[in-house]
C-alpha positions in Angstrom: 198.3 138.9 143.3 198.6 142.7 143.7 198.7 144.6 147.3 195.3 146.0 145.9 193.6 143.0 144.6 194.3 141.6 148.4 192.9 144.6 149.8 189.7 144.2 147.7 189.0 140.6 149.3 188.6 142.9 152.6 185.0 144.3 153.0 186.0 147.3 155.3 188.0 148.6 152.9 185.3 150.7 151.2 183.8 151.8 154.6 185.0 154.8 153.1 185.1 156.6 149.3 183.9 159.2 147.5 180.3 158.9 148.0 179.1 162.2 148.2 176.8 163.4 145.3 178.0 166.6 143.0 174.3 167.6 143.0 172.0 167.2 145.9 169.8 170.0 145.1 166.9 169.7 142.5 166.6 165.5 142.8 163.3 164.5 143.3 163.9 163.0 146.8 164.3 166.8 148.1 161.4 168.1 146.6 158.5 168.7 148.9 156.1 170.6 146.2 153.0 169.9 145.1 153.3 169.9 142.0 156.8 167.7 141.4 158.6 170.6 140.1 162.2 169.4 141.7 164.5 171.8 139.9 162.2 174.8 141.2 161.8 173.6 144.5 165.7 173.0 145.5 168.0 175.2 143.9 171.3 175.9 143.7 170.2 179.4 145.4 168.8 177.4 148.5 171.4 174.4 149.1 173.7 176.6 151.2 171.0 177.4 153.8 168.8 174.5 153.2 169.6 171.1 155.0 169.0 168.1 152.5 166.8 165.6 153.7 168.1 162.4 152.1 172.1 163.7 150.9 174.3 165.8 150.4 176.9 166.9 148.2 180.1 168.8 147.6 183.2 169.3 146.0 185.7 166.0 145.4 184.3 165.1 149.3 184.4 161.8 150.5 181.5 160.1 152.9 181.5 157.1 155.2 179.4 154.2 153.4 176.1 155.4 155.8 177.3 158.7 154.5 176.9 159.7 158.2 180.3 161.9 158.0 181.6 164.0 155.3 184.3 166.0 154.0 184.9 168.2 150.8 186.6 171.1 150.3 185.1 174.8 149.6 187.1 178.0 148.6 186.8 181.5 148.4 188.8 183.6 145.9 187.9 186.8 147.4 185.1 188.2 144.5 182.8 185.2 144.7 178.8 186.5 146.4 178.9 183.0 147.4 181.8 180.5 148.8 182.2 177.6 146.1 181.4 174.7 148.0 179.5 172.7 145.3 179.8 172.2 141.7 176.9 174.7 140.1 175.2 173.9 136.8 172.1 175.2 134.8 168.4 173.3 136.0 166.6 171.3 133.3 164.3 174.8 132.3 167.4 177.0 132.3 170.0 175.2 130.0 168.8 175.2 126.3 169.8 172.0 125.9 168.1 170.8 129.7 170.3 170.3 132.7 173.8 171.9 132.1 176.8 171.3 134.7 178.8 174.2 133.8 182.2 174.4 136.6 185.4 171.9 135.6 186.2 169.4 138.0 188.1 166.1 136.8 188.7 162.5 138.0 191.9 161.6 137.4 192.4 158.2 139.3 191.2 156.3 141.8 191.7 152.6 143.1 188.6 150.0 143.9 189.3 150.3 147.4 189.8 153.8 147.0 192.9 153.6 149.0 194.3 156.1 146.5 192.0 159.0 144.9 192.7 162.3 142.9 190.4 164.7 141.4 191.5 168.2 140.1 189.1 171.2 139.9 189.4 174.4 138.2 188.9 177.6 140.0 188.3 180.9 138.5 190.4 183.5 140.3 187.8 186.5 139.0 184.2 185.8 140.0 182.1 183.0 138.9 179.5 184.3 136.2 176.4 182.9 137.6 174.1 185.1 136.5 176.0 185.6 132.5 175.8 182.0 132.4 171.8 181.0 132.9 171.5 184.6 131.2 172.8 183.8 128.0 172.2 179.9 127.5 168.7 181.2 127.5 169.3 183.4 125.3 170.8 180.7 122.7 167.7 178.6 122.5 167.2 175.1 122.2 169.3 175.7 118.3 172.7 176.9 119.4 175.7 175.8 121.1 175.8 175.8 125.0 177.2 178.8 126.7 179.9 177.3 128.8 182.2 178.7 131.2 185.0 179.1 129.4 182.6 180.8 127.2 183.0 183.4 129.8 186.3 184.3 129.5 187.2 183.5 133.2 189.8 181.4 132.2 191.5 184.1 130.3 195.3 185.0 130.8 195.3 181.2 132.9 193.3 183.2 135.6 192.4 180.7 137.6 194.0 177.7 140.4 194.2 173.8 140.1 193.0 172.3 143.2 193.9 169.4 143.4 192.2 166.6 146.2 194.2 163.8 147.2 193.3 160.4 149.3 195.2 157.9 150.5 193.5 155.2 153.2 196.6 154.3 155.5 194.4 151.3 157.1 190.5 151.3 156.0 189.5 153.9 159.1 192.7 156.4 158.8 192.4 158.7 155.7 195.2 161.2 154.4 194.1 164.2 152.4 196.5 166.5 150.5 195.1 168.9 149.1 197.5 171.0 146.1 197.1 174.7 145.3 198.8 176.1 141.8 198.3 179.3 141.1 198.7 179.7 136.9 198.1 183.6 136.7 201.1 186.2 136.2 200.4 187.9 139.6 200.1 186.6 143.1 196.3 185.2 144.3 194.7 184.9 147.9 192.7 182.1 147.7 190.9 181.1 151.3 191.0 177.6 151.6 188.2 176.0 153.7 188.9 172.4 153.5 184.8 171.2 155.6 183.9 168.0 157.6 180.6 167.6 158.6 177.6 165.2 159.4 174.0 164.5 157.2 171.7 166.3 158.9 169.6 163.1 160.7 168.0 164.3 163.7 166.0 167.4 162.2 163.1 164.6 161.1 162.7 163.0 163.7 162.5 163.9 167.5 163.8 161.2 169.5 167.3 161.3 167.0 170.4 161.6 169.5 172.5 165.1 167.5 176.3 164.3 167.1 178.7 166.8 167.3 182.2 168.2 166.2 184.3 169.7 168.7 187.9 170.8 169.2 190.1 167.9 170.4 192.4 167.2 173.4 195.3 168.8 171.2 193.6 171.9 170.1 196.7 174.0 168.6 199.3 174.3 166.1 201.1 172.2 164.4 198.5 169.5 164.3 195.8 170.3 165.5 193.1 167.9 166.0 189.4 167.7 165.9 186.8 165.3 167.8 183.9 163.7 165.6 181.5 161.8 167.6 178.5 160.4 166.6 175.6 158.3 168.4 176.1 155.5 165.9 179.0 156.1 164.5 181.5 157.0 167.2 184.5 159.1 167.4 186.7 160.5 164.3 189.7 162.7 164.7 190.9 164.9 162.1 194.0 166.8 161.9 194.7 170.6 160.3 198.1 171.3 159.1 199.5 174.8 160.6 197.5 176.8 163.4 194.1 177.8 160.9 190.7 180.1 162.3 189.0 177.2 163.2 185.0 177.7 162.3 181.7 176.1 163.5 177.9 175.9 162.8 175.6 173.8 162.6 174.1 171.8 159.3 170.7 173.1 159.4 168.5 174.9 157.6 168.6 178.6 157.6 165.2 179.1 158.6 165.3 183.0 158.6 166.8 182.9 154.9 165.2 180.1 153.5 161.3 181.0 154.7 161.2 183.8 156.4 160.4 183.2 160.1 163.2 183.1 163.0 165.8 179.9 163.4 166.0 178.1 166.7 169.4 178.4 166.5 172.0 181.6 164.7 174.3 178.9 163.4 173.0 177.1 160.7 174.4 175.6 157.5 175.7 178.9 155.4 177.1 180.2 158.7 180.7 179.8 157.3 179.8 181.2 154.1 178.5 184.2 155.7 181.4 184.5 158.2 184.0 184.6 155.1 182.3 186.5 152.0 179.4 188.5 154.1 181.7 189.2 157.2 178.9 188.1 159.8 181.5 187.7 162.7 178.4 185.8 165.2 177.7 183.6 162.1 179.6 180.8 163.9 179.9 179.0 166.9 182.6 180.9 169.2 182.0 178.1 171.3 183.9 175.8 168.5 181.3 173.4 168.5 178.4 172.3 165.9 178.1 169.8 163.1 179.9 171.3 160.4 183.4 172.5 160.8 186.1 174.4 158.6 189.6 175.1 159.3 190.3 178.7 157.4 193.8 178.5 155.6 194.4 182.3 154.2 197.0 180.9 151.1 199.1 184.2 149.4 200.5 182.2 146.0 203.0 183.6 144.1 202.3 183.1 140.4 202.6 179.4 139.4 203.8 178.9 142.8 202.0 175.6 144.2 201.0 175.5 148.1 200.0 171.5 150.0 197.9 171.4 152.8 197.7 168.1 154.6 195.0 166.7 156.5 193.8 163.5 157.8 190.7 161.9 159.4 191.2 159.1 161.6 189.9 156.3 164.1 193.3 156.9 165.6 192.8 159.9 168.3 196.4 161.7 169.4 198.6 160.9 166.9 202.0 162.7 167.6 203.1 162.6 164.3 200.1 162.7 161.7 201.2 164.9 158.7 205.0 163.8 159.4 207.1 161.9 157.1 205.1 159.2 157.4 202.2 160.7 155.6 204.1 161.4 152.5 206.0 157.7 152.6 202.3 156.2 153.0 201.0 158.4 149.7 204.1 157.4 147.5 203.7 153.8 148.5 199.7 153.8 147.9 200.2 155.1 144.1 202.7 153.0 143.3 200.2 150.0 144.4 198.0 152.0 142.5 200.2 151.5 138.9 201.0 148.2 139.9 197.6 147.1 139.8 196.8 148.8 136.7 199.2 147.2 134.8 197.7 144.1 135.4 194.4 144.9 133.2 196.0 145.3 130.4 197.8 141.8 128.4 199.2 144.4 125.6 201.3 146.9 126.0 199.4 150.2 125.3 201.2 153.6 124.5 201.0 156.3 126.9 197.8 158.3 125.6 195.4 154.7 125.8 197.0 154.1 129.0 195.7 157.8 130.3 192.5 157.8 128.9 191.9 154.4 130.1 193.1 155.3 133.8 190.8 158.4 133.6 187.5 155.8 132.3 188.0 153.5 135.4 188.6 156.7 137.9 185.2 157.8 137.0 183.8 155.0 136.9 185.5 154.3 140.4 184.3 158.1 142.4 180.5 158.3 140.6 179.8 155.9 142.9 177.2 157.6 145.3 175.5 156.7 148.7 172.0 157.1 147.6 168.7 156.8 150.5 165.2 157.0 149.4 162.6 155.9 151.5 159.2 156.1 149.1 156.7 155.6 151.6 158.4 158.2 154.2 159.3 161.0 151.4 155.3 160.8 150.1 154.0 161.0 154.0 156.7 163.4 155.0 158.6 163.6 158.8 157.2 163.8 162.3 158.9 167.1 162.6 158.0 168.9 159.7 154.9 170.3 158.3 153.0 167.4 156.0 153.8 167.2 152.5 150.6 168.6 150.1 148.1 166.2 149.7 148.4 166.3 145.9 151.9 163.7 146.2 149.9 161.3 147.4 148.8 160.9 143.6 152.1 162.5 142.0 155.3 161.2 140.9 156.8 157.3 142.3 153.4 157.1 144.4 153.0 153.5 143.2 156.2 152.3 144.3 155.4 152.7 148.1 157.5 149.6 148.2 160.9 151.4 147.9 163.7 152.1 150.6 166.9 152.1 149.2 170.1 152.9 151.0 173.0 151.6 148.9 176.3 152.7 147.7 175.4 152.6 143.5 177.0 153.4 140.7 175.9 156.6 139.1 175.5 157.9 135.4 177.2 161.1 136.6 176.9 162.5 139.8 175.7 166.2 139.1 173.8 165.6 135.8 172.2 162.5 136.7 173.1 161.8 140.7 170.2 159.2 141.2 170.9 155.7 139.3 169.7 154.9 136.2 168.2 150.8 135.8 170.1 150.5 131.9 172.8 152.6 132.6 173.9 150.4 135.1 174.0 147.5 134.0 176.8 149.4 131.0 178.4 150.4 133.7 178.9 147.5 135.1 181.6 145.8 132.8 184.3 147.9 133.3 183.5 148.0 136.9 184.1 144.0 136.5 187.4 144.2 134.7 188.8 145.9 138.4 186.2 145.3 141.3 184.0 141.9 140.2 182.2 142.0 143.7 181.5 145.5 143.4 179.5 145.2 139.6 178.3 141.8 141.0 176.1 143.7 144.2 174.9 146.8 141.3 173.3 144.1 139.4 171.8 141.8 142.3 170.6 144.9 144.7 168.6 146.0 141.6 166.2 142.6 142.0 166.3 142.7 145.7 162.7 143.4 147.0 163.2 146.6 147.7 164.2 147.9 144.5 161.9 145.9 141.9 158.4 146.4 141.9 156.1 143.7 144.0 155.2 143.0 139.7 158.3 142.7 138.1 159.8 145.8 137.5 162.6 147.2 138.0 163.0 150.4 138.8 164.5 152.8 135.8 165.0 156.4 137.5 163.3 158.2 140.4 162.1 160.6 138.3 160.2 157.8 137.0 160.8 154.5 138.7 157.8 153.4 136.4 159.5 154.1 133.2 160.5 151.4 130.9 164.4 151.1 130.0 165.8 148.3 127.6 165.7 144.8 129.5 169.8 144.7 130.1 170.3 143.1 132.8 170.2 139.7 132.2 173.3 140.9 129.2 175.4 142.7 131.9 174.5 139.6 134.5 176.0 137.3 132.3 178.9 139.4 130.5 180.1 140.1 134.4 179.9 136.2 135.0 182.0 135.8 132.1 184.5 138.4 133.2 185.3 137.2 136.1 185.7 133.9 135.5 188.1 135.2 132.6 190.0 137.3 134.7 189.9 135.2 138.4 189.1 131.6 136.6 186.2 130.8 138.1 182.5 132.3 137.9 180.6 132.9 140.9 177.2 130.7 140.5 175.7 131.4 143.3 175.5 135.4 141.9 174.8 133.9 138.5 171.7 132.2 139.9 170.2 134.5 142.8 170.1 137.5 139.7 168.3 134.9 137.3 165.8 133.8 139.5 164.6 136.9 139.9 164.9 138.0 135.9 162.2 135.4 135.5 159.8 137.8 137.6 161.0 140.6 135.3 160.2 138.4 131.7 157.0 138.1 132.9 156.5 141.6 133.6 157.4 142.1 130.4 155.3 139.5 128.5 152.6 141.0 130.5 152.4 144.5 130.4 154.2 145.6 127.4 152.8 142.9 124.8 149.5 144.5 123.9 147.8 141.9 121.5 150.0 139.2 122.9 151.2 138.1 119.4 154.7 138.8 120.6 155.3 142.4 119.1 156.2 144.4 122.2 155.8 148.0 122.6 157.6 149.0 125.7 158.0 152.7 125.9 160.8 154.5 124.9 163.1 152.0 125.6 165.9 154.7 126.7 165.9 155.6 123.4 164.3 159.3 123.9 163.6 161.4 120.7 164.8 158.6 117.9 161.5 158.2 116.8 158.6 160.0 114.8 156.4 160.5 118.0 157.2 160.7 122.4 157.2 156.6 122.4 156.2 157.1 126.3 153.2 159.3 126.2 149.8 158.5 124.2 150.2 159.4 120.6 148.4 162.3 118.7 146.8 159.3 116.4 145.7 156.9 118.8 146.4 153.5 118.9 149.9 152.1 119.2 153.5 151.7 118.1 155.1 148.6 117.4 158.6 149.0 117.9 160.8 146.7 115.9 163.6 147.5 118.6 161.3 146.7 122.0 160.9 143.7 120.3 164.3 142.8 119.4 164.8 143.8 123.2 162.6 140.5 123.9 164.4 138.5 121.6 167.7 139.6 123.2 166.3 138.8 126.7 164.9 135.5 125.9 168.5 134.7 124.6 170.2 135.9 127.0 168.1 134.1 129.5 168.2 131.3 127.8 172.4 131.7 127.6 172.2 131.4 131.9 170.1 128.7 131.8 172.2 126.8 130.4 175.0 127.4 132.3 173.2 126.8 135.3 171.6 123.3 133.8 175.3 121.8 133.9 175.0 121.2 137.3 171.4 121.6 137.9 169.2 119.6 135.0 166.2 121.7 136.5 167.1 124.6 134.5 167.1 122.7 131.4 163.3 123.0 131.4 163.5 126.7 131.7 166.2 127.0 128.2 163.8 124.9 126.9 161.3 127.8 127.3 163.4 130.6 126.7 164.5 129.2 123.7 160.9 128.8 122.3 160.2 131.9 123.5 162.7 133.5 121.3 161.3 131.5 118.2 158.1 132.9 118.5 159.3 136.5 119.1 161.7 136.0 115.7 158.7 134.7 114.1 156.1 137.5 114.8 159.4 140.2 114.1 159.5 138.5 110.3 156.1 137.7 109.9 153.5 139.8 111.4 151.5 141.8 109.0 151.8 141.4 105.1 154.6 142.5 103.1 153.9 145.9 103.1 153.6 146.3 106.9 155.8 144.2 108.5 158.5 145.4 110.6 160.9 144.1 108.2 160.6 146.1 104.7 162.5 144.2 101.6 162.8 146.5 99.6 164.6 148.7 101.9 166.6 145.9 103.8 166.0 147.5 107.2 163.7 147.3 110.5 160.9 150.1 110.8 158.7 150.6 113.7 154.7 149.9 112.5 152.4 152.2 114.0 149.2 150.5 114.9 145.8 153.0 114.0 142.6 152.4 116.6 140.9 151.7 112.7 143.4 148.4 112.6 145.6 149.9 109.9 149.1 149.4 110.2 152.3 152.4 108.9 155.3 151.5 108.7 157.6 154.7 110.4 160.5 154.4 108.1 163.2 156.0 110.0 166.4 154.7 109.4 167.2 154.9 112.8 169.2 152.4 115.9 165.7 150.8 115.9 166.5 149.1 113.0 169.5 148.4 114.0 169.1 146.5 117.2 167.8 143.2 116.1 171.2 142.7 115.4 171.6 142.1 119.1 169.5 139.0 119.6 172.1 136.8 118.4 173.7 133.7 120.6 175.4 130.1 119.6 174.9 127.2 121.2 178.7 125.2 121.6 177.9 121.6 120.8 179.9 120.1 124.1 177.2 122.5 126.3 174.5 120.6 124.4 175.7 117.5 124.6 175.6 118.0 127.8 172.2 119.1 128.0 170.0 115.6 126.7 166.5 117.1 127.2 167.2 120.5 125.8 169.2 118.8 122.8 166.5 117.0 122.2 163.8 120.1 122.2 165.7 121.4 119.8 165.6 118.6 117.6 161.9 118.7 118.0 161.9 122.0 116.6 164.1 121.5 113.7 162.2 118.7 112.7 158.4 119.2 113.4 158.3 123.6 113.3 159.8 124.4 110.0 157.4 127.8 109.9 159.1 128.8 113.2 163.2 128.6 112.2 162.4 129.4 108.5 164.3 132.5 108.0 164.6 133.0 111.9 167.5 131.5 112.8 170.2 128.6 111.9 169.8 125.9 113.8 170.2 123.1 112.0 173.2 124.4 109.3 176.0 124.8 111.5 178.8 126.7 111.8 182.3 127.3 112.5 183.1 124.3 114.7 179.6 122.5 115.0 178.2 124.9 116.4 174.4 126.4 115.8 173.3 129.6 115.7 170.2 131.6 117.1 169.3 135.5 114.8 166.9 137.6 114.5 168.9 138.4 111.0 169.4 135.4 108.8 171.6 135.2 107.0 173.2 133.1 103.9 176.8 131.7 104.2 177.7 131.1 100.8 175.6 134.0 98.8 173.7 137.3 98.7 170.0 136.3 99.0 167.0 138.9 99.2 165.9 137.6 102.6 169.8 138.0 104.1 168.7 140.0 106.7 172.5 140.4 108.1 174.0 140.9 105.0 171.5 143.7 103.6 171.5 145.7 107.0 175.3 145.5 107.2 175.6 147.1 103.8 173.3 150.2 106.1 175.4 149.8 108.8 178.9 150.3 107.3 177.8 153.2 104.7 179.6 156.1 105.8 176.7 158.2 103.8 174.3 156.8 106.8 175.3 155.3 109.5 179.4 154.1 109.5 180.8 157.6 111.1 184.3 158.3 111.8 183.7 157.8 115.0 181.3 154.9 115.7 178.0 154.4 114.4 175.7 157.1 114.2 172.0 157.2 116.1 170.6 158.1 112.7 171.4 157.6 109.3 172.4 160.5 107.7 170.5 160.1 105.1 167.9 162.0 106.7 169.9 165.0 106.1 168.9 165.5 102.5 165.7 163.0 103.2 163.8 164.0 106.7 161.0 161.6 107.4 157.7 163.8 107.8 154.5 162.4 109.0 151.2 164.4 109.5 148.5 164.3 111.7 146.2 166.8 113.3 147.4 169.4 110.6 150.9 168.9 112.3 154.5 167.8 110.5 156.0 165.3 112.9 159.4 165.5 110.9 163.0 163.5 112.2 166.0 164.8 110.6 169.5 164.1 111.0 170.8 166.1 113.7 174.7 165.0 114.5 174.8 167.4 117.6 172.4 169.0 119.8 168.3 168.0 119.3 166.1 170.5 118.3 162.9 168.3 119.5 161.7 169.0 123.0 161.1 165.7 123.5 162.4 164.7 127.0 163.4 167.8 128.2 165.6 168.3 124.9 168.9 167.2 126.5 168.7 163.8 124.8 169.4 163.4 121.4 169.4 160.6 119.4 168.9 161.8 116.0 172.2 161.3 114.5 175.1 161.8 117.7 176.9 158.4 118.5 176.2 156.6 121.8 178.0 154.3 123.7 176.4 151.7 124.7 174.6 150.6 121.3 177.8 151.0 119.7 179.3 148.3 122.6 176.4 145.9 122.0 176.9 146.2 118.0 180.8 144.9 118.9 179.4 142.8 120.6 176.7 141.0 118.7 178.9 141.4 115.4 181.8 139.2 117.6 178.9 136.5 118.2 178.2 135.8 114.3 182.0 136.2 113.8 182.2 133.4 116.5 179.3 131.2 114.5 180.5 132.0 110.7 184.4 132.5 111.0 187.2 134.3 108.6 185.7 133.4 105.7 182.3 135.1 106.2 183.4 139.0 105.0 181.5 141.9 104.1 182.5 145.1 102.3 183.8 147.7 104.8 183.2 150.6 104.7 180.3 149.8 102.1 181.2 150.6 98.4 185.6 150.8 99.6 185.8 147.5 97.7 187.7 146.3 101.2 186.4 143.2 102.6 186.6 142.2 106.5 185.1 139.5 108.2 182.9 140.0 111.3 186.0 140.2 114.3 187.8 142.9 112.0 184.1 144.8 111.2 184.3 145.3 115.2 187.5 146.3 116.1 187.3 149.0 113.4 184.1 149.9 115.1 186.2 150.1 118.6 188.7 151.9 117.0 187.0 154.5 115.6 185.3 155.4 119.2 188.2 154.9 120.6 189.7 157.8 118.3 186.9 159.9 119.8 189.0 160.7 122.8 193.0 159.8 121.5 195.5 162.8 120.4 195.2 162.8 116.7 198.9 162.9 114.7 198.0 167.5 115.0 197.4 166.3 119.0 194.0 167.3 119.2 191.4 165.3 120.4 188.0 164.7 118.5 186.3 164.8 121.8 187.0 168.8 122.2 186.4 170.0 118.9 187.4 173.7 118.5 187.7 174.5 122.8 191.2 176.3 122.5 192.3 175.0 126.2 191.3 171.7 125.8 193.4 171.1 122.8 196.4 173.5 123.4 197.2 174.2 127.0 199.5 171.7 128.9 197.3 172.6 131.9 194.0 170.7 130.2 194.8 168.8 126.7 195.8 165.8 128.7 192.1 166.1 131.0 189.6 163.7 129.7 185.9 163.9 129.7 183.5 161.3 129.4 180.4 162.9 127.8 176.7 161.3 127.6 177.3 161.2 123.8 179.3 162.2 120.9 178.9 164.1 117.9 177.8 162.4 114.7 180.1 163.7 112.3 183.0 165.4 114.2 183.4 162.7 117.6 182.8 166.4 119.8 181.6 165.7 123.2 177.5 166.2 123.6 175.2 166.3 126.7 176.5 164.9 130.1 180.1 165.8 130.5 180.5 163.3 132.9 178.8 160.1 132.2 181.6 158.2 132.5 178.5 155.6 133.1 178.4 153.6 129.8 180.7 155.9 127.7 183.5 154.4 130.4 182.9 151.5 128.2 185.5 152.4 126.6 188.5 151.3 129.1 186.8 148.1 128.2 187.3 148.5 124.4 191.0 149.3 124.8 191.7 146.3 127.5 190.2 143.4 124.6 191.0 146.0 121.5 194.3 148.2 122.5 196.7 146.6 120.2 194.6 146.8 117.0 193.4 150.4 117.9 197.0 151.9 118.4 197.9 150.3 115.3 195.5 152.2 113.2 
């Protein structure tokens, strides 16, 4: 067992971590407007002066797990109009493709207990072009590419600083901090460095809450200044500062004069240090050296290519004699060596340096993207005792039906700037790579989403804070089973208590799906947009311009997959408790009814399966009873492949009740098994298979749905791109699908990069790009089919190439193409970065990896949120399971 593995057994090692958001402003939590316009209510411009209600943000910062005390880095280059205290980006209404972060920052390393962490922020030495970025993106419009910080020229001639921030834990509450600044320009520069310590404001909202304080400690002079913090719930901490910096104190309280144009209760406000440094307002900080926000002010003059280091320490130990001396350096070196040792155990095969670097940064992104998340809907709707009452319109506005929701946890975020709130289906994917390094945290994430202070009393799992009642694909059961199996494989023992606890709550969620999303009770599901945003002709979460509703091939397939996931879990639990055999039977039967409806509802011309095309489509169900296929070749028609599982003979033999029920269906309900599932013909090792997509073993037949879908899936002129499976077939590049209604032409065309559609704010695009999560599910599904069909079942890959592969090899090929997005090519270029000069050619940029939301369908360039390590971090899992194959391609 490595030292880091041992620390994972001790929960107190996670008390401190990277739990600050990268953006708290512009969130629903901080929106107290009548109209719910979160972006406009609390802007970036207000963030430096107005106290947050529900959380804090900062650059590469840390906090304790209740976010009482926070630490982050602030910077000033002497030219900016404000301190650089937080990451900047455009709001959903300012960006030409929706919200769009602009700063460049990178998560380089982290262990799962955060015993070692490293991040990098690149700070320009010229004035930060806030206005230019907003104006240019507004002018470009939706069809243009985003105007980025590199495009402004602020990094030209290397006029920037690399600011590395590293954290090391000596003990769970003794944290060593090292800030390393590199001047890359050809001239000497002066940087104002302000490491900032502050308390989250919890005292302004209730009358009787005691206020914490930060003050100069017993040793308030150089060479190692001691600052003391006191919190009525947290107790005392001590902050040691290297050298003899100027000590600046203010309050983390709203500057009411600036924000609301009326007098402050105190002249020391949240923006006090900003006003002192940037505006020269000497009375903006407290001369008595006490407050709730503190910064030591370091003015660093740095020669060309020179590096300067500042050491700090946040500890529960007072009066350390040499807090920043030789011991400091020894602990740093030890923890870094332990981090290397831990990650070397993750992979069983030897990987090249590039794959190791990509995987290590993917894990770092997953672990840095943990965030303290607090949101009490009842309190948010009704307001706080010391504050003005919120507008009454809010009582019928966003999330008012989720009055029970009261969250306070450390949660894995999709992206702490663009999506600094949990998203249920994103979270399910996060948990797989996290389970490789910290299965307890992965299990906790899945568990809390089903707890009563998250899950709605009706059984719905909350989607995300913009609309908790939205409908995400039901992948929670899949993730629960996969995390269970990952831990079992790595440790030799699965956590059945976890499996059973989540399964019990998912029974409620499954029932919610059946009751709410099957309009006519015929096992065909609608389900809203289901996370695939603008993939269809219409906005699938809004009333249709035609009236009626859409019978969704993906909605129904997700439910078939959900049934099989629940069946699989029930069978596992039944091995120790026979009660679960009855539940397994329930989900087995439910799957069969869904599969039968999927393949037989409607006549030959209006079923979800189009036998002529060999593909699944959505069907529009009009108010007059007419049914119309919406013949868009998209991921919607590939998702039926996800609904597949195998039944192992040794499991069936241990479960006689379930086995008898299975045999009864085979013998008595032939109409349900026909063209649906291979229950009777046993495959490799006498296994049985349940799948939506019927397959013939030794011949091609028209009803062979698996082979026919795979023909399109593996066709490079359709879905099979050089960098993974596209969300929409390239067939629609020259053959857009158009549906006319009320004089309007609703069109879907192949768009490999950003979408011209305004659906869902315009910053999501399922009309051509490659998305990691659904690619990952396709890979797993192909492996399940291979598990049943064996090596002898082969298909042409790519279609038309004459090259035959079994389905395991096909899955490996897709894994390789996905990973190739991040890998250096023979020309030492990463497809991820397209034509961005600095990332492709500059040694200070080219090994820094961003994990975008999705990727260009033709060239693999990163698009969308560029820190969405969340589900794109699945590449770490792909490297872990297929690294040897990938590096041999």
